[in-house]
N, CA, C, O and the ligand as a Tripos MOL2 file, in Angstrom:
@<TRIPOS>MOLECULE
protein
  301   299    76     0     0
PROTEIN
NO_CHARGES

@<TRIPOS>ATOM
      1 N          -4.7860  -29.3960   20.9850 N.3       1 MET1
      2 CA         -3.6450  -28.4750   20.7670 C.3       1 MET1
      3 C          -2.4720  -29.2900   20.3990 C.2       1 MET1
      4 O          -1.7500  -28.8730   19.4940 O.2       1 MET1
      5 N          -2.1850  -30.4380   21.0080 N.am      2 TYR2
      6 CA         -0.9530  -31.2130   20.5530 C.3       2 TYR2
      7 C          -1.3260  -31.7050   19.2030 C.2       2 TYR2
      8 O          -0.4370  -31.7750   18.3540 O.2       2 TYR2
      9 N          -2.5400  -32.0520   18.9100 N.am      3 TYR3
     10 CA         -2.7680  -32.6930   17.6360 C.3       3 TYR3
     11 C          -2.4780  -31.5330   16.6360 C.2       3 TYR3
     12 O          -1.7270  -31.7990   15.6980 O.2       3 TYR3
     13 N          -2.9700  -30.3290   16.7290 N.am      4 LEU4
     14 CA         -2.6370  -29.3460   15.9270 C.3       4 LEU4
     15 C          -1.0750  -29.0930   15.5110 C.2       4 LEU4
     16 O          -0.6070  -28.9590   14.3800 O.2       4 LEU4
     17 N          -0.4800  -29.0710   16.6600 N.am      5 GLU5
     18 CA          1.0280  -28.7170   16.6430 C.3       5 GLU5
     19 C           1.6340  -29.9040   15.6510 C.2       5 GLU5
     20 O           2.4330  -29.6690   14.7440 O.2       5 GLU5
     21 N           1.2090  -30.9820   15.9210 N.am      6 GLU6
     22 CA          1.8730  -32.2420   14.9720 C.3       6 GLU6
     23 C           1.7100  -31.9790   13.7260 C.2       6 GLU6
     24 O           2.6190  -32.3780   12.9980 O.2       6 GLU6
     25 N           0.7440  -31.3710   13.1740 N.am      7 LYS7
     26 CA          0.3300  -31.1080   11.8310 C.3       7 LYS7
     27 C           1.0440  -29.7100   11.3320 C.2       7 LYS7
     28 O           1.0850  -29.4950   10.1200 O.2       7 LYS7
     29 N           1.5810  -28.7990   12.2120 N.am      8 MET8
     30 CA          2.2510  -27.7820   11.8110 C.3       8 MET8
     31 C           3.6560  -27.9480   11.4890 C.2       8 MET8
     32 O           4.3680  -28.8090   12.0070 O.2       8 MET8
     33 N           4.0520  -27.0750   10.5910 N.am      9 LYS9
     34 CA          5.6580  -27.1200   10.1200 C.3       9 LYS9
     35 C           6.0570  -25.6450   10.2360 C.2       9 LYS9
     36 O           5.3480  -24.7000    9.8910 O.2       9 LYS9
     37 N           7.3650  -25.5670   10.8020 N.am     10 LYS10
     38 CA          8.0260  -24.4060   10.7600 C.3      10 LYS10
     39 C           9.0810  -24.2640   10.0430 C.2      10 LYS10
     40 O           9.9430  -25.1120   10.2740 O.2      10 LYS10
     41 N           9.3580  -23.4140    9.1670 N.am     11 GLU11
     42 CA         10.4290  -23.1750    8.2050 C.3      11 GLU11
     43 C          10.9870  -21.7570    8.1940 C.2      11 GLU11
     44 O          10.2560  -20.7880    8.4000 O.2      11 GLU11
     45 N          12.2060  -21.6550    7.9680 N.am     12 ILE12
     46 CA         13.1090  -20.3280    7.9630 C.3      12 ILE12
     47 C          13.5840  -20.2840    6.6140 C.2      12 ILE12
     48 O          14.4070  -21.0870    6.1750 O.2      12 ILE12
     49 N          13.0060  -19.2290    5.8630 N.am     13 LEU13
     50 CA         13.5400  -18.8500    4.4660 C.3      13 LEU13
     51 C          14.4300  -17.7190    4.4590 C.2      13 LEU13
     52 O          14.3130  -16.7540    5.2140 O.2      13 LEU13
     53 N          15.3910  -17.8740    3.5200 N.am     14 ASN14
     54 CA         16.5160  -16.7300    3.3840 C.3      14 ASN14
     55 C          15.8970  -15.8420    2.2330 C.2      14 ASN14
     56 O          15.8240  -16.3600    1.1180 O.2      14 ASN14
     57 N          15.4950  -14.6900    2.3890 N.am     15 VAL15
     58 CA         15.0510  -13.7890    1.2530 C.3      15 VAL15
     59 C          15.7760  -12.7720    1.1110 C.2      15 VAL15
     60 O          16.1120  -12.0580    2.0560 O.2      15 VAL15
     61 N          16.1220  -12.5730   -0.1400 N.am     16 GLU16
     62 CA         17.0550  -11.4620   -0.5330 C.3      16 GLU16
     63 C          16.2380  -10.2430   -1.3090 C.2      16 GLU16
     64 O          15.3390  -10.4810   -2.1150 O.2      16 GLU16
     65 N          16.6150   -9.0830   -1.0050 N.am     17 GLY17
     66 CA         15.8270   -7.9290   -1.7820 C.3      17 GLY17
     67 C          14.9270   -7.1730   -0.9310 C.2      17 GLY17
     68 O          14.4140   -6.1780   -1.4420 O.2      17 GLY17
     69 N          14.6340   -7.4630    0.2930 N.am     18 MET18
     70 CA         13.8130   -6.8310    1.2140 C.3      18 MET18
     71 C          14.6340   -5.5750    1.8770 C.2      18 MET18
     72 O          15.6920   -5.8100    2.4610 O.2      18 MET18
     73 N          14.1900   -4.4000    1.7890 N.am     19 SER19
     74 CA         15.0320   -3.2600    2.0680 C.3      19 SER19
     75 C          14.4460   -2.4710    3.2100 C.2      19 SER19
     76 O          15.1800   -1.8960    4.0140 O.2      19 SER19
     77 N          13.1020   -2.4360    3.2930 N.am     20 CYS20
     78 CA         12.5290   -1.5980    4.2330 C.3      20 CYS20
     79 C          11.2480   -2.2080    4.8420 C.2      20 CYS20
     80 O          10.9930   -3.3860    4.5910 O.2      20 CYS20
     81 N          10.3680   -1.4290    5.6830 N.am     21 ASN21
     82 CA          9.2160   -1.9310    6.2480 C.3      21 ASN21
     83 C           8.1470   -2.2950    5.2580 C.2      21 ASN21
     84 O           7.3730   -3.2240    5.4880 O.2      21 ASN21
     85 N           8.0880   -1.5160    4.0650 N.am     22 HIS22
     86 CA          7.2950   -1.7850    3.0430 C.3      22 HIS22
     87 C           7.4160   -3.2450    2.5470 C.2      22 HIS22
     88 O           6.4410   -3.9450    2.2730 O.2      22 HIS22
     89 N           8.5770   -3.5990    2.4660 N.am     23 CYS23
     90 CA          8.9450   -4.9770    1.9630 C.3      23 CYS23
     91 C           8.3290   -5.9760    3.0560 C.2      23 CYS23
     92 O           7.6120   -6.9130    2.7060 O.2      23 CYS23
     93 N           8.6330   -5.7360    4.3460 N.am     24 VAL24
     94 CA          8.1990   -6.5760    5.4790 C.3      24 VAL24
     95 C           6.6330   -6.8020    5.3900 C.2      24 VAL24
     96 O           6.1180   -7.9170    5.4680 O.2      24 VAL24
     97 N           5.9290   -5.6100    5.2150 N.am     25 ASN25
     98 CA          4.5560   -5.6920    5.2650 C.3      25 ASN25
     99 C           4.0020   -6.4280    4.0150 C.2      25 ASN25
    100 O           2.9670   -7.0910    4.0800 O.2      25 ASN25
    101 N           4.7450   -6.2850    2.8410 N.am     26 ALA26
    102 CA          4.1940   -6.7160    1.6090 C.3      26 ALA26
    103 C           4.0930   -8.3210    1.8190 C.2      26 ALA26
    104 O           3.0830   -9.0010    1.6380 O.2      26 ALA26
    105 N           5.3420   -8.7620    2.2320 N.am     27 VAL27
    106 CA          5.7260  -10.2500    2.4480 C.3      27 VAL27
    107 C           4.6890  -10.9520    3.5930 C.2      27 VAL27
    108 O           4.0880  -12.0180    3.4600 O.2      27 VAL27
    109 N           4.6630  -10.1330    4.6290 N.am     28 ASN28
    110 CA          3.7290  -10.4980    5.7230 C.3      28 ASN28
    111 C           2.3010  -10.5510    5.2370 C.2      28 ASN28
    112 O           1.6670  -11.5330    5.6250 O.2      28 ASN28
    113 N           1.7090   -9.7390    4.5100 N.am     29 LYS29
    114 CA          0.4070   -9.8130    4.0480 C.3      29 LYS29
    115 C           0.1480  -10.7590    3.0730 C.2      29 LYS29
    116 O          -0.8480  -11.4790    3.1450 O.2      29 LYS29
    117 N           0.9950  -10.8320    2.1150 N.am     30 ALA30
    118 CA          0.8680  -11.9220    0.9430 C.3      30 ALA30
    119 C           0.8950  -13.3740    1.4380 C.2      30 ALA30
    120 O           0.0910  -14.2150    1.0350 O.2      30 ALA30
    121 N           1.7920  -13.6060    2.2680 N.am     31 VAL31
    122 CA          2.0590  -15.0870    2.9220 C.3      31 VAL31
    123 C           0.8920  -15.4330    3.9610 C.2      31 VAL31
    124 O           0.3780  -16.5510    4.0050 O.2      31 VAL31
    125 N           0.4930  -14.2930    4.8550 N.am     32 ASN32
    126 CA         -0.5020  -14.6460    5.7430 C.3      32 ASN32
    127 C          -1.7180  -14.9170    5.0290 C.2      32 ASN32
    128 O          -2.4580  -15.8100    5.4390 O.2      32 ASN32
    129 N          -2.0050  -14.2580    4.0200 N.am     33 ALA33
    130 CA         -3.2570  -14.5970    3.1910 C.3      33 ALA33
    131 C          -3.4250  -15.8000    2.6440 C.2      33 ALA33
    132 O          -4.5320  -16.0710    2.1800 O.2      33 ALA33
    133 N          -2.4490  -16.6780    2.5930 N.am     34 MET34
    134 CA         -2.4460  -17.9270    2.0210 C.3      34 MET34
    135 C          -3.0770  -19.0150    2.9380 C.2      34 MET34
    136 O          -2.7720  -19.1390    4.1240 O.2      34 MET34
    137 N          -3.9180  -19.7380    2.3320 N.am     35 ASP35
    138 CA         -4.7120  -20.8100    3.0590 C.3      35 ASP35
    139 C          -3.6090  -21.7280    3.6500 C.2      35 ASP35
    140 O          -2.6290  -22.0030    2.9570 O.2      35 ASP35
    141 N          -3.7390  -22.2070    4.9020 N.am     36 GLY36
    142 CA         -2.8290  -22.9310    5.5830 C.3      36 GLY36
    143 C          -1.6580  -22.4480    6.2510 C.2      36 GLY36
    144 O          -0.9020  -23.1540    6.9180 O.2      36 GLY36
    145 N          -1.5170  -21.0460    6.0220 N.am     37 VAL37
    146 CA         -0.3130  -20.3600    6.7820 C.3      37 VAL37
    147 C          -0.9460  -19.8230    8.1610 C.2      37 VAL37
    148 O          -1.9520  -19.1240    8.2830 O.2      37 VAL37
    149 N          -0.2440  -20.2420    8.9990 N.am     38 LYS38
    150 CA         -0.8940  -19.8880   10.4690 C.3      38 LYS38
    151 C          -0.0300  -18.6630   11.1060 C.2      38 LYS38
    152 O          -0.5580  -17.9160   11.9290 O.2      38 LYS38
    153 N           1.3440  -18.4860   10.6830 N.am     39 ASN39
    154 CA          1.9620  -17.3200   11.2460 C.3      39 ASN39
    155 C           3.3040  -17.1450   10.3680 C.2      39 ASN39
    156 O           4.0380  -18.0230    9.9150 O.2      39 ASN39
    157 N           3.3990  -15.7430   10.2680 N.am     40 VAL40
    158 CA          4.6390  -15.2500    9.4690 C.3      40 VAL40
    159 C           5.3780  -14.2870   10.4010 C.2      40 VAL40
    160 O           4.8140  -13.4880   11.1480 O.2      40 VAL40
    161 N           6.6930  -14.4450   10.2790 N.am     41 ASN41
    162 CA          7.5110  -13.4960   11.0490 C.3      41 ASN41
    163 C           8.6170  -12.9770    9.8980 C.2      41 ASN41
    164 O           9.2420  -13.8340    9.2740 O.2      41 ASN41
    165 N           8.8000  -11.8350    9.6860 N.am     42 VAL42
    166 CA          9.7850  -11.3440    8.8540 C.3      42 VAL42
    167 C          10.9260  -10.4870    9.5770 C.2      42 VAL42
    168 O          10.6770   -9.4020   10.1010 O.2      42 VAL42
    169 N          12.0690  -11.0080    9.5620 N.am     43 ASP43
    170 CA         13.2260  -10.4200   10.2910 C.3      43 ASP43
    171 C          14.1030   -9.6890    9.2390 C.2      43 ASP43
    172 O          14.9750  -10.3450    8.6680 O.2      43 ASP43
    173 N          13.9310   -8.3540    8.9390 N.am     44 LEU44
    174 CA         14.4610   -7.7210    7.9890 C.3      44 LEU44
    175 C          15.9830   -7.8330    8.0140 C.2      44 LEU44
    176 O          16.6070   -8.2610    7.0430 O.2      44 LEU44
    177 N          16.5570   -7.4430    9.1300 N.am     45 ASN45
    178 CA         18.0800   -7.4640    9.2990 C.3      45 ASN45
    179 C          18.6520   -8.8390    8.9960 C.2      45 ASN45
    180 O          19.6810   -8.9310    8.3270 O.2      45 ASN45
    181 N          18.0480   -9.8670    9.4450 N.am     46 ALA46
    182 CA         18.3590  -11.2860    9.2360 C.3      46 ALA46
    183 C          18.1390  -11.8430    7.8530 C.2      46 ALA46
    184 O          18.5830  -12.9380    7.5070 O.2      46 ALA46
    185 N          17.3710  -10.9700    7.0050 N.am     47 LYS47
    186 CA         16.7710  -11.4250    5.7610 C.3      47 LYS47
    187 C          16.1820  -12.6930    5.7340 C.2      47 LYS47
    188 O          16.3930  -13.5010    4.8300 O.2      47 LYS47
    189 N          15.3070  -12.9380    6.8790 N.am     48 ALA48
    190 CA         14.6940  -14.3370    7.1810 C.3      48 ALA48
    191 C          13.1460  -13.9040    7.3120 C.2      48 ALA48
    192 O          12.6590  -12.8960    7.8260 O.2      48 ALA48
    193 N          12.6090  -14.8730    6.7510 N.am     49 VAL49
    194 CA         11.1130  -15.2520    6.9620 C.3      49 VAL49
    195 C          10.8140  -16.5120    7.5730 C.2      49 VAL49
    196 O          10.9910  -17.6230    7.0730 O.2      49 VAL49
    197 N          10.3060  -16.2180    8.7910 N.am     50 VAL50
    198 CA          9.9110  -17.5950    9.4560 C.3      50 VAL50
    199 C           8.4680  -17.8060    9.2840 C.2      50 VAL50
    200 O           7.7050  -16.9140    9.6540 O.2      50 VAL50
    201 N           8.0130  -18.8740    8.7690 N.am     51 VAL51
    202 CA          6.5370  -19.4110    8.2740 C.3      51 VAL51
    203 C           6.1630  -20.6960    9.1050 C.2      51 VAL51
    204 O           6.8420  -21.7220    9.1640 O.2      51 VAL51
    205 N           5.0050  -20.4670    9.7130 N.am     52 GLU52
    206 CA          4.4180  -21.7610   10.3310 C.3      52 GLU52
    207 C           3.3730  -22.0360    9.3870 C.2      52 GLU52
    208 O           2.6940  -21.1060    8.9510 O.2      52 GLU52
    209 N           3.1620  -23.3140    9.0010 N.am     53 PHE53
    210 CA          2.1060  -23.7170    7.9700 C.3      53 PHE53
    211 C           1.6250  -25.0900    8.1490 C.2      53 PHE53
    212 O           2.2780  -25.8590    8.8540 O.2      53 PHE53
    213 N           0.5190  -25.4770    7.5620 N.am     54 GLU54
    214 CA          0.0470  -26.8130    7.6640 C.3      54 GLU54
    215 C           0.4310  -27.4310    6.1470 C.2      54 GLU54
    216 O          -0.1480  -27.1310    5.1030 O.2      54 GLU54
    217 N           1.3820  -28.2260    6.2680 N.am     55 PRO55
    218 CA          1.8160  -28.9250    5.0390 C.3      55 PRO55
    219 C           0.8140  -29.6780    4.1540 C.2      55 PRO55
    220 O           0.9150  -29.8470    2.9390 O.2      55 PRO55
    221 N          -0.1380  -30.0900    4.9330 N.am     56 ASN56
    222 CA         -1.3360  -30.6830    4.1070 C.3      56 ASN56
    223 C          -2.1360  -29.7670    3.3710 C.2      56 ASN56
    224 O          -2.8100  -30.1530    2.4160 O.2      56 ASN56
    225 N          -2.1120  -28.5810    3.7440 N.am     57 VAL57
    226 CA         -2.9180  -27.4090    3.0980 C.3      57 VAL57
    227 C          -2.0490  -26.6850    2.0020 C.2      57 VAL57
    228 O          -2.5130  -26.5090    0.8760 O.2      57 VAL57
    229 N          -0.8210  -26.2790    2.3330 N.am     58 VAL58
    230 CA         -0.1380  -25.3610    1.5390 C.3      58 VAL58
    231 C           1.3260  -25.8830    1.6310 C.2      58 VAL58
    232 O           1.7810  -26.2710    2.7080 O.2      58 VAL58
    233 N           2.0930  -25.8860    0.4210 N.am     59 SER59
    234 CA          3.3010  -26.3340    0.2890 C.3      59 SER59
    235 C           4.3420  -25.2730    0.5630 C.2      59 SER59
    236 O           4.1080  -24.0810    0.3610 O.2      59 SER59
    237 N           5.6080  -25.7670    1.0730 N.am     60 LEU60
    238 CA          6.7510  -24.5510    1.2320 C.3      60 LEU60
    239 C           6.9730  -24.0680   -0.2930 C.2      60 LEU60
    240 O           7.2940  -22.8920   -0.4650 O.2      60 LEU60
    241 N           6.8290  -24.8540   -1.3230 N.am     61 HIS61
    242 CA          7.0390  -24.3400   -2.6010 C.3      61 HIS61
    243 C           6.1330  -23.2530   -3.0200 C.2      61 HIS61
    244 O           6.5150  -22.2770   -3.6670 O.2      61 HIS61
    245 N           4.8590  -23.4630   -2.6120 N.am     62 ASP62
    246 CA          3.8780  -22.3660   -3.0770 C.3      62 ASP62
    247 C           4.1940  -21.1220   -2.1810 C.2      62 ASP62
    248 O           3.9540  -20.0260   -2.6870 O.2      62 ASP62
    249 N           4.7180  -21.1580   -0.8790 N.am     63 ILE63
    250 CA          5.0310  -20.0380   -0.1820 C.3      63 ILE63
    251 C           6.2140  -19.3310   -0.6900 C.2      63 ILE63
    252 O           6.2850  -18.1070   -0.5880 O.2      63 ILE63
    253 N           7.1730  -20.0460   -1.2450 N.am     64 LYS64
    254 CA          8.2320  -19.3850   -1.7930 C.3      64 LYS64
    255 C           7.8870  -18.7980   -3.1220 C.2      64 LYS64
    256 O           8.4500  -17.7760   -3.5150 O.2      64 LYS64
    257 N           7.0350  -19.3780   -3.7790 N.am     65 THR65
    258 CA          6.6000  -18.7740   -5.2520 C.3      65 THR65
    259 C           5.7830  -17.4210   -4.8470 C.2      65 THR65
    260 O           5.9630  -16.4170   -5.5370 O.2      65 THR65
    261 N           4.9860  -17.3850   -3.8590 N.am     66 THR66
    262 CA          4.3530  -16.2320   -3.2940 C.3      66 THR66
    263 C           5.3300  -14.9450   -2.8540 C.2      66 THR66
    264 O           4.9950  -13.7630   -2.9390 O.2      66 THR66
    265 N           6.3270  -15.3330   -2.4750 N.am     67 ILE67
    266 CA          7.4120  -14.2670   -2.1500 C.3      67 ILE67
    267 C           8.0570  -13.9390   -3.4720 C.2      67 ILE67
    268 O           8.2210  -12.7750   -3.8370 O.2      67 ILE67
    269 N           8.4180  -14.9810   -4.1780 N.am     68 LYS68
    270 CA          9.2140  -14.5980   -5.5050 C.3      68 LYS68
    271 C           8.3200  -13.5450   -6.2480 C.2      68 LYS68
    272 O           8.7010  -12.4050   -6.5140 O.2      68 LYS68
    273 N           7.1500  -14.0330   -6.5370 N.am     69 ASP69
    274 CA          6.0330  -13.1530   -7.2650 C.3      69 ASP69
    275 C           6.1070  -11.7200   -6.7310 C.2      69 ASP69
    276 O           5.8210  -10.8320   -7.5330 O.2      69 ASP69
    277 N           6.4580  -11.3700   -5.4670 N.am     70 LEU70
    278 CA          6.3740  -10.0690   -5.0540 C.3      70 LEU70
    279 C           7.7100   -9.3160   -5.4250 C.2      70 LEU70
    280 O           7.9040   -8.1390   -5.1220 O.2      70 LEU70
    281 N           8.6280  -10.1150   -6.1210 N.am     71 GLY71
    282 CA          9.9380   -9.6430   -6.6730 C.3      71 GLY71
    283 C          11.0050   -9.9110   -5.7740 C.2      71 GLY71
    284 O          12.0190   -9.2590   -6.0250 O.2      71 GLY71
    285 N          11.0800  -10.7270   -4.7410 N.am     72 TYR72
    286 CA         12.3050  -10.9780   -4.0040 C.3      72 TYR72
    287 C          12.7440  -12.3880   -4.2510 C.2      72 TYR72
    288 O          11.9620  -13.2540   -4.6420 O.2      72 TYR72
    289 N          13.9780  -12.5900   -4.0190 N.am     73 ASP73
    290 CA         14.6790  -13.8120   -4.1290 C.3      73 ASP73
    291 C          14.7090  -14.6650   -2.9920 C.2      73 ASP73
    292 O          15.2550  -14.2850   -1.9570 O.2      73 ASP73
    293 N          14.1480  -15.8340   -3.0910 N.am     74 VAL74
    294 CA         14.2970  -16.9970   -1.9930 C.3      74 VAL74
    295 C          15.3790  -17.8340   -2.2590 C.2      74 VAL74
    296 O          15.4320  -18.5190   -3.2800 O.2      74 VAL74
    297 N          16.4230  -17.8210   -1.2260 N.am     75 LEU75
    298 CA         17.5580  -18.6790   -1.4990 C.3      75 LEU75
    299 C          17.3260  -19.9850   -1.0540 C.2      75 LEU75
    300 O          18.1870  -20.8510   -1.2050 O.2      75 LEU75
    301 CU         10.9930   -2.0550    0.9500 Cu       76 CU76
@<TRIPOS>BOND
     1     1     2 1
     2     2     3 1
     3     3     4 2
     4     3     5 am
     5     5     6 1
     6     6     7 1
     7     7     8 2
     8     7     9 am
     9     9    10 1
    10    10    11 1
    11    11    12 2
    12    11    13 am
    13    13    14 1
    14    14    15 1
    15    15    16 2
    16    15    17 am
    17    17    18 1
    18    18    19 1
    19    19    20 2
    20    19    21 am
    21    21    22 1
    22    22    23 1
    23    23    24 2
    24    23    25 am
    25    25    26 1
    26    26    27 1
    27    27    28 2
    28    27    29 am
    29    29    30 1
    30    30    31 1
    31    31    32 2
    32    31    33 am
    33    33    34 1
    34    34    35 1
    35    35    36 2
    36    35    37 am
    37    37    38 1
    38    38    39 1
    39    39    40 2
    40    39    41 am
    41    41    42 1
    42    42    43 1
    43    43    44 2
    44    43    45 am
    45    45    46 1
    46    46    47 1
    47    47    48 2
    48    47    49 am
    49    49    50 1
    50    50    51 1
    51    51    52 2
    52    51    53 am
    53    53    54 1
    54    54    55 1
    55    55    56 2
    56    55    57 am
    57    57    58 1
    58    58    59 1
    59    59    60 2
    60    59    61 am
    61    61    62 1
    62    62    63 1
    63    63    64 2
    64    63    65 am
    65    65    66 1
    66    66    67 1
    67    67    68 2
    68    67    69 am
    69    69    70 1
    70    70    71 1
    71    71    72 2
    72    71    73 am
    73    73    74 1
    74    74    75 1
    75    75    76 2
    76    75    77 am
    77    77    78 1
    78    78    79 1
    79    79    80 2
    80    79    81 am
    81    81    82 1
    82    82    83 1
    83    83    84 2
    84    83    85 am
    85    85    86 1
    86    86    87 1
    87    87    88 2
    88    87    89 am
    89    89    90 1
    90    90    91 1
    91    91    92 2
    92    91    93 am
    93    93    94 1
    94    94    95 1
    95    95    96 2
    96    95    97 am
    97    97    98 1
    98    98    99 1
    99    99   100 2
   100    99   101 am
   101   101   102 1
   102   102   103 1
   103   103   104 2
   104   103   105 am
   105   105   106 1
   106   106   107 1
   107   107   108 2
   108   107   109 am
   109   109   110 1
   110   110   111 1
   111   111   112 2
   112   111   113 am
   113   113   114 1
   114   114   115 1
   115   115   116 2
   116   115   117 am
   117   117   118 1
   118   118   119 1
   119   119   120 2
   120   119   121 am
   121   121   122 1
   122   122   123 1
   123   123   124 2
   124   123   125 am
   125   125   126 1
   126   126   127 1
   127   127   128 2
   128   127   129 am
   129   129   130 1
   130   130   131 1
   131   131   132 2
   132   131   133 am
   133   133   134 1
   134   134   135 1
   135   135   136 2
   136   135   137 am
   137   137   138 1
   138   138   139 1
   139   139   140 2
   140   139   141 am
   141   141   142 1
   142   142   143 1
   143   143   144 2
   144   143   145 am
   145   145   146 1
   146   146   147 1
   147   147   148 2
   148   147   149 am
   149   149   150 1
   150   150   151 1
   151   151   152 2
   152   151   153 am
   153   153   154 1
   154   154   155 1
   155   155   156 2
   156   155   157 am
   157   157   158 1
   158   158   159 1
   159   159   160 2
   160   159   161 am
   161   161   162 1
   162   162   163 1
   163   163   164 2
   164   163   165 am
   165   165   166 1
   166   166   167 1
   167   167   168 2
   168   167   169 am
   169   169   170 1
   170   170   171 1
   171   171   172 2
   172   171   173 am
   173   173   174 1
   174   174   175 1
   175   175   176 2
   176   175   177 am
   177   177   178 1
   178   178   179 1
   179   179   180 2
   180   179   181 am
   181   181   182 1
   182   182   183 1
   183   183   184 2
   184   183   185 am
   185   185   186 1
   186   186   187 1
   187   187   188 2
   188   187   189 am
   189   189   190 1
   190   190   191 1
   191   191   192 2
   192   191   193 am
   193   193   194 1
   194   194   195 1
   195   195   196 2
   196   195   197 am
   197   197   198 1
   198   198   199 1
   199   199   200 2
   200   199   201 am
   201   201   202 1
   202   202   203 1
   203   203   204 2
   204   203   205 am
   205   205   206 1
   206   206   207 1
   207   207   208 2
   208   207   209 am
   209   209   210 1
   210   210   211 1
   211   211   212 2
   212   211   213 am
   213   213   214 1
   214   214   215 1
   215   215   216 2
   216   215   217 am
   217   217   218 1
   218   218   219 1
   219   219   220 2
   220   219   221 am
   221   221   222 1
   222   222   223 1
   223   223   224 2
   224   223   225 am
   225   225   226 1
   226   226   227 1
   227   227   228 2
   228   227   229 am
   229   229   230 1
   230   230   231 1
   231   231   232 2
   232   231   233 am
   233   233   234 1
   234   234   235 1
   235   235   236 2
   236   235   237 am
   237   237   238 1
   238   238   239 1
   239   239   240 2
   240   239   241 am
   241   241   242 1
   242   242   243 1
   243   243   244 2
   244   243   245 am
   245   245   246 1
   246   246   247 1
   247   247   248 2
   248   247   249 am
   249   249   250 1
   250   250   251 1
   251   251   252 2
   252   251   253 am
   253   253   254 1
   254   254   255 1
   255   255   256 2
   256   255   257 am
   257   257   258 1
   258   258   259 1
   259   259   260 2
   260   259   261 am
   261   261   262 1
   262   262   263 1
   263   263   264 2
   264   263   265 am
   265   265   266 1
   266   266   267 1
   267   267   268 2
   268   267   269 am
   269   269   270 1
   270   270   271 1
   271   271   272 2
   272   271   273 am
   273   273   274 1
   274   274   275 1
   275   275   276 2
   276   275   277 am
   277   277   278 1
   278   278   279 1
   279   279   280 2
   280   279   281 am
   281   281   282 1
   282   282   283 1
   283   283   284 2
   284   283   285 am
   285   285   286 1
   286   286   287 1
   287   287   288 2
   288   287   289 am
   289   289   290 1
   290   290   291 1
   291   291   292 2
   292   291   293 am
   293   293   294 1
   294   294   295 1
   295   295   296 2
   296   295   297 am
   297   297   298 1
   298   298   299 1
   299   299   300 2
@<TRIPOS>SUBSTRUCTURE
     1 MET1         2 RESIDUE 1 A MET
     2 TYR2         6 RESIDUE 1 A TYR
     3 TYR3        10 RESIDUE 1 A TYR
     4 LEU4        14 RESIDUE 1 A LEU
     5 GLU5        18 RESIDUE 1 A GLU
     6 GLU6        22 RESIDUE 1 A GLU
     7 LYS7        26 RESIDUE 1 A LYS
     8 MET8        30 RESIDUE 1 A MET
     9 LYS9        34 RESIDUE 1 A LYS
    10 LYS10       38 RESIDUE 1 A LYS
    11 GLU11       42 RESIDUE 1 A GLU
    12 ILE12       46 RESIDUE 1 A ILE
    13 LEU13       50 RESIDUE 1 A LEU
    14 ASN14       54 RESIDUE 1 A ASN
    15 VAL15       58 RESIDUE 1 A VAL
    16 GLU16       62 RESIDUE 1 A GLU
    17 GLY17       66 RESIDUE 1 A GLY
    18 MET18       70 RESIDUE 1 A MET
    19 SER19       74 RESIDUE 1 A SER
    20 CYS20       78 RESIDUE 1 A CYS
    21 ASN21       82 RESIDUE 1 A ASN
    22 HIS22       86 RESIDUE 1 A HIS
    23 CYS23       90 RESIDUE 1 A CYS
    24 VAL24       94 RESIDUE 1 A VAL
    25 ASN25       98 RESIDUE 1 A ASN
    26 ALA26      102 RESIDUE 1 A ALA
    27 VAL27      106 RESIDUE 1 A VAL
    28 ASN28      110 RESIDUE 1 A ASN
    29 LYS29      114 RESIDUE 1 A LYS
    30 ALA30      118 RESIDUE 1 A ALA
    31 VAL31      122 RESIDUE 1 A VAL
    32 ASN32      126 RESIDUE 1 A ASN
    33 ALA33      130 RESIDUE 1 A ALA
    34 MET34      134 RESIDUE 1 A MET
    35 ASP35      138 RESIDUE 1 A ASP
    36 GLY36      142 RESIDUE 1 A GLY
    37 VAL37      146 RESIDUE 1 A VAL
    38 LYS38      150 RESIDUE 1 A LYS
    39 ASN39      154 RESIDUE 1 A ASN
    40 VAL40      158 RESIDUE 1 A VAL
    41 ASN41      162 RESIDUE 1 A ASN
    42 VAL42      166 RESIDUE 1 A VAL
    43 ASP43      170 RESIDUE 1 A ASP
    44 LEU44      174 RESIDUE 1 A LEU
    45 ASN45      178 RESIDUE 1 A ASN
    46 ALA46      182 RESIDUE 1 A ALA
    47 LYS47      186 RESIDUE 1 A LYS
    48 ALA48      190 RESIDUE 1 A ALA
    49 VAL49      194 RESIDUE 1 A VAL
    50 VAL50      198 RESIDUE 1 A VAL
    51 VAL51      202 RESIDUE 1 A VAL
    52 GLU52      206 RESIDUE 1 A GLU
    53 PHE53      210 RESIDUE 1 A PHE
    54 GLU54      214 RESIDUE 1 A GLU
    55 PRO55      218 RESIDUE 1 A PRO
    56 ASN56      222 RESIDUE 1 A ASN
    57 VAL57      226 RESIDUE 1 A VAL
    58 VAL58      230 RESIDUE 1 A VAL
    59 SER59      234 RESIDUE 1 A SER
    60 LEU60      238 RESIDUE 1 A LEU
    61 HIS61      242 RESIDUE 1 A HIS
    62 ASP62      246 RESIDUE 1 A ASP
    63 ILE63      250 RESIDUE 1 A ILE
    64 LYS64      254 RESIDUE 1 A LYS
    65 THR65      258 RESIDUE 1 A THR
    66 THR66      262 RESIDUE 1 A THR
    67 ILE67      266 RESIDUE 1 A ILE
    68 LYS68      270 RESIDUE 1 A LYS
    69 ASP69      274 RESIDUE 1 A ASP
    70 LEU70      278 RESIDUE 1 A LEU
    71 GLY71      282 RESIDUE 1 A GLY
    72 TYR72      286 RESIDUE 1 A TYR
    73 ASP73      290 RESIDUE 1 A ASP
    74 VAL74      294 RESIDUE 1 A VAL
    75 LEU75      298 RESIDUE 1 A LEU
    76 CU76       301 GROUP 0 **** ****
C-alpha cells in the first residue's frame, strides 16, 4: 500500500467552462477512463478537478489535453 502511494501523484486543475452536472459527468468519465488515472473528483463550484494518477503511466499534460478536448479550458 505504501509502495503504491509513493507512485501516485495528486494534482488540482483549475478548469473553466463547466456549468452543470452534465459537464461534471463528462469530465469525470473521460478522465477516469484514462490508463493510470486512479481517482477523479470534480468540484463545480470551485472550478476544480482533483485527479490522482500514476505519473509513470499517464502525464498531467495528457490529462489536461483530455479535458481540453471536451471543450473546457484548463488554466
Ligand atoms: Cu454542463
